[in-house]
BAFI-3210 file (N, C-alpha, C; in Angstrom, 3 decimals, decimal comma, padded with zeros to 6 digits):
// residues 85
n [1|2|3|4|5|6|7|8|9|10|11|12|13|14|15|16|17|18|19|20|21|22|23|24|25|26|27|28|29|30|31|32|33|34|35|36|37|38|39|40|41|42|43|44|45|46|47|48|49|50|51|52|53|54|55|56|57|58|59|60|61|62|63|64|65|66|67|68|69|70|71|72|73|74|75|76|77|78|79|80|81|82|83|84|85]
n.u [002,726|003,758|006,098|006,832|009,697|008,758|010,638|010,674|010,388|012,331|014,870|014,058|013,601|016,825|017,737|016,929|017,896|020,111|018,695|015,849|015,606|015,824|014,071|012,071|011,967|011,501|009,020|007,830|008,209|006,699|004,305|004,501|003,907|001,371|-000,694|-002,762|-001,867|-002,685|-000,186|000,502|-001,826|-002,943|-004,232|-006,360|-006,159|-006,758|-008,428|-005,882|-003,908|-004,970|-006,616|-005,073|-003,231|-002,308|000,737|002,077|005,469|006,815|006,030|005,667|006,180|005,451|004,417|003,265|001,469|-000,075|-001,920|-001,736|-002,983|-001,689|000,250|002,117|003,297|004,950|005,014|005,532|007,504|007,518|007,832|004,085|003,902|004,666|003,868|001,335|000,637]
n.v [-063,983|-066,928|-067,643|-069,160|-070,649|-072,715|-075,680|-074,991|-072,517|-071,378|-072,610|-070,847|-068,327|-068,204|-068,178|-065,164|-061,956|-060,014|-056,994|-058,377|-059,772|-058,083|-056,465|-058,393|-059,605|-057,468|-057,361|-059,742|-058,604|-056,707|-058,013|-059,621|-057,922|-056,276|-058,380|-057,651|-054,976|-052,847|-052,629|-054,763|-055,830|-058,161|-060,648|-063,776|-066,756|-069,273|-070,655|-071,355|-072,163|-073,894|-073,266|-071,364|-068,031|-064,644|-062,057|-058,948|-058,816|-057,490|-054,702|-057,121|-059,463|-061,918|-063,505|-066,635|-067,632|-070,085|-070,227|-071,693|-073,183|-071,109|-070,300|-068,846|-069,954|-069,523|-070,219|-070,170|-068,377|-066,115|-064,629|-063,105|-064,054|-066,663|-068,292|-068,054|-068,941]
n.w [-029,894|-031,240|-034,204|-036,833|-039,209|-042,046|-043,762|-046,580|-046,743|-046,225|-047,632|-049,746|-048,958|-048,285|-050,576|-051,714|-052,743|-050,656|-049,658|-050,908|-047,752|-046,732|-046,478|-046,519|-043,254|-042,195|-042,681|-041,521|-038,824|-038,581|-038,844|-036,686|-034,321|-035,204|-036,840|-038,595|-039,896|-041,966|-044,198|-044,714|-046,197|-044,945|-046,276|-047,746|-049,242|-049,489|-052,297|-053,631|-051,863|-049,992|-046,369|-045,746|-045,895|-046,818|-047,113|-048,182|-049,346|-050,456|-053,697|-055,781|-054,588|-052,059|-048,706|-047,499|-045,290|-042,620|-039,711|-036,989|-034,464|-031,621|-033,082|-035,986|-038,859|-041,393|-045,128|-047,618|-049,894|-052,574|-055,648|-056,669|-059,528|-059,485|-057,442|-057,649|-060,477]
ca.u [002,486|005,175|006,738|008,552|009,673|008,868|012,142|010,476|010,311|013,541|015,563|013,452|014,362|018,208|018,040|015,973|018,891|019,856|017,465|014,582|016,158|016,271|011,916|011,385|012,543|011,019|007,486|007,556|008,518|005,852|003,250|004,456|003,502|-000,093|-000,825|-003,584|-001,403|-003,051|000,561|000,789|-002,772|-002,853|-005,858|-006,779|-004,936|-007,703|-008,174|-004,708|-003,164|-006,381|-006,236|-003,760|-003,482|-000,645|001,092|002,878|006,498|007,600|004,702|005,378|006,621|004,440|004,610|002,495|001,191|-001,192|-002,314|-002,032|-003,157|-001,385|001,598|002,368|003,704|005,313|005,358|006,141|007,824|007,981|006,815|003,068|003,689|005,401|003,322|-000,096|001,006]
ca.v [-065,498|-067,642|-067,604|-070,330|-070,793|-073,955|-075,196|-074,532|-070,853|-071,142|-072,335|-069,743|-066,696|-067,967|-067,654|-064,201|-060,649|-059,351|-056,360|-058,890|-061,186|-057,468|-056,533|-059,633|-059,345|-056,134|-057,323|-060,246|-058,199|-055,781|-058,970|-060,120|-056,664|-056,460|-059,450|-057,207|-054,004|-052,215|-051,856|-055,759|-056,457|-059,252|-061,593|-064,979|-067,262|-069,911|-070,861|-071,745|-072,582|-074,202|-073,081|-070,112|-066,379|-063,979|-060,039|-058,164|-057,885|-055,798|-054,811|-058,979|-060,533|-062,164|-064,876|-067,335|-068,707|-070,286|-069,945|-073,261|-072,603|-069,382|-070,195|-068,837|-070,685|-069,045|-072,017|-070,451|-066,684|-065,742|-063,761|-063,026|-065,209|-068,156|-068,010|-068,312|-069,642]
ca.w [-031,103|-032,078|-035,873|-037,198|-040,680|-042,920|-044,254|-048,036|-047,167|-045,398|-048,306|-050,996|-048,450|-048,862|-052,298|-052,385|-052,748|-049,254|-049,543|-050,545|-047,198|-045,030|-046,460|-045,968|-041,938|-041,833|-043,071|-040,563|-037,837|-039,009|-039,174|-035,562|-033,773|-036,008|-037,959|-039,601|-040,348|-043,592|-045,054|-045,188|-047,738|-045,374|-046,589|-047,482|-050,685|-050,203|-053,398|-053,890|-050,562|-048,786|-045,062|-046,113|-045,716|-047,291|-046,765|-048,944|-049,074|-051,414|-054,351|-056,033|-053,192|-051,310|-048,055|-047,175|-043,921|-041,975|-037,857|-036,026|-032,465|-031,163|-033,899|-037,384|-039,910|-042,712|-045,585|-048,887|-050,253|-054,218|-056,749|-057,398|-060,552|-059,637|-056,368|-058,411|-061,632]
c.u [003,857|004,803|007,539|008,152|009,733|010,175|011,562|010,436|011,675|014,134|014,615|014,033|016,036|018,411|017,694|017,272|018,945|019,076|016,531|014,486|015,048|014,292|011,377|010,860|011,655|009,352|007,246|007,599|007,336|004,425|003,186|003,486|002,323|000,191|-001,208|-003,340|-001,861|-001,474|001,067|-000,261|-002,841|-004,476|-005,608|-006,016|-005,858|-007,797|-006,600|-003,834|-004,308|-006,048|-004,856|-004,127|-001,542|-000,676|001,349|004,356|006,799|005,950|004,044|005,825|005,799|004,788|003,264|002,290|-000,041|-000,397|-002,469|-002,027|-002,838|000,483|001,457|003,128|003,945|006,141|005,934|006,302|007,627|007,276|005,563|003,217|004,322|005,091|001,311|-000,169|001,004]
c.v [-065,461|-067,635|-068,722|-070,634|-072,347|-073,950|-074,813|-073,044|-070,534|-070,967|-071,214|-068,814|-066,786|-067,539|-066,056|-063,547|-059,947|-058,227|-057,034|-059,935|-060,262|-057,179|-057,404|-060,113|-058,495|-056,980|-058,315|-059,341|-057,345|-056,481|-059,755|-059,355|-056,161|-057,064|-058,801|-055,141|-053,420|-052,337|-054,030|-056,299|-057,866|-060,055|-063,283|-065,640|-069,303|-070,867|-072,111|-072,394|-072,210|-073,860|-071,740|-068,517|-065,608|-062,571|-059,893|-057,998|-057,165|-055,613|-056,166|-059,569|-060,807|-063,616|-065,420|-068,066|-069,919|-070,574|-071,364|-072,968|-071,106|-069,433|-070,075|-069,377|-070,012|-070,287|-071,309|-068,977|-066,819|-064,332|-063,414|-064,090|-066,338|-068,767|-069,334|-069,037|-070,760]
c.w [-031,439|-033,202|-035,915|-039,011|-041,377|-043,573|-046,270|-047,629|-046,502|-046,628|-049,309|-050,255|-048,935|-050,179|-052,805|-052,281|-051,109|-049,058|-049,898|-049,182|-046,000|-045,167|-045,818|-044,267|-041,191|-041,459|-041,751|-039,175|-037,570|-038,056|-036,969|-034,209|-033,521|-036,925|-038,919|-040,009|-041,293|-044,696|-045,163|-046,084|-046,789|-045,549|-047,220|-049,212|-050,266|-051,480|-053,792|-053,152|-049,526|-046,791|-044,638|-046,344|-045,995|-047,327|-047,310|-048,489|-049,768|-052,390|-055,260|-055,663|-052,345|-050,279|-047,691|-046,220|-043,804|-040,799|-037,884|-035,035|-032,292|-032,245|-035,054|-038,189|-041,438|-043,954|-046,446|-049,274|-052,115|-054,438|-056,684|-058,514|-059,849|-058,498|-056,402|-058,984|-061,494]
res [m|k|i|i|f|h|r|t|f|e|k|k|f|a|k|l|s|k|n|m|q|r|q|t|s|e|r|v|y|v|f|s|q|n|p|m|n|p|m|l|n|n|h|s|v|e|k|k|f|p|g|c|r|s|i|n|i|t|g|d|y|r|a|i|f|k|i|r|e|a|t|t|i|f|i|n|i|g|s|h|s|d|l|y|l]
***
């Protein structure tokens, strides 16, 4: 599976703390090995982000992605309240 990062994701990722960047990188790696790993809580976010899914980075942080053919595009990252309110 090919993974790419949308410009919005990259900008928000750059603003995260180094610790949060590390945790995000670790979760994306886990995702690349097994997208349905239970620790990721991979779930649909269709109502707020049509055609997208989300994985947990921490208890509060989420990464939003969509799958196009054999490519996963991470499009957004942020706290639950930032993304869903």
